[in-house]
C-alpha positions in Angstrom: -15.3 -6.1 -14.5 -13.0 -4.8 -17.1 -11.0 -6.7 -19.8 -7.7 -6.2 -17.9 -8.9 -7.8 -14.6 -7.7 -11.4 -14.1 -10.1 -14.0 -12.8 -9.0 -17.6 -12.1 -10.7 -20.8 -11.0 -9.4 -22.2 -7.7 -9.0 -25.9 -6.9 -12.3 -25.8 -5.1 -14.1 -24.8 -8.4 -14.9 -21.3 -7.3 -13.8 -18.2 -9.3 -11.5 -15.6 -7.7 -10.1 -12.2 -8.6 -6.4 -11.5 -8.8 -5.8 -8.9 -6.1 -2.8 -6.7 -5.5 -0.6 -7.8 -2.6 0.0 -4.2 -1.7 3.8 -4.1 -2.3 3.7 -1.0 -4.6 1.5 0.9 -2.1 3.8 -0.1 0.7 6.9 1.2 -1.1 5.3 4.4 -2.3 3.6 5.1 1.0 6.8 4.5 2.9 8.8 6.9 0.8 6.1 9.6 0.8 5.6 9.2 4.6 9.3 9.4 5.3 9.7 12.6 3.3 6.6 14.1 4.9 7.7 13.0 8.4 11.2 14.6 7.9 9.7 17.8 6.6 7.3 18.3 9.5 9.4 17.0 12.4 10.5 19.7 14.8 14.1 20.6 15.6 16.5 17.7 16.1 14.0 14.9 15.8 14.3 14.6 12.0 15.3 10.9 12.1 12.4 10.0 14.4 10.0 12.0 12.2 11.3 10.2 9.1 11.0 6.7 10.7 7.5 7.3 12.1 6.3 8.9 8.8 7.7 6.0 6.8 6.0 3.4 9.0 2.7 5.2 8.9 2.9 5.9 5.2 3.8 2.3 4.4 0.8 1.0 6.5 -1.6 3.3 4.8 -0.2 2.7 1.3 -0.4 -1.1 1.8 -4.0 -0.9 3.0 -5.1 1.2 0.1 -3.3 -1.0 -2.5 -4.9 -4.2 -1.1 -8.4 -2.7 -1.2 -8.2 -1.9 -4.9 -9.8 -5.1 -6.3 -12.7 -4.3 -8.7 -14.2 -7.5 -9.8 -17.1 -9.0 -8.0 
C-alpha cells in the first residue's frame, strides 16, 4: 500500500480499498478507439469503423481502469 491509497471500513467491520469505477478509462479508451477505428477503416465505412473502434476502446479502457487497485 502507498500513502495515497484510500482504505475504509465497511458496515460489516471489514476493510476495503477504494477502487476506480473505470469512468476515466472508458472515456479515454472510447476516444482513442474511435480515432483508431476511423483511421484504419477502409473506404466508405469510416462511420462504422469509428463506432466499432469507440465501443471496443471503451470496453478495454474500462476493464483496465477497474483492475488498477493496488491495496491488498
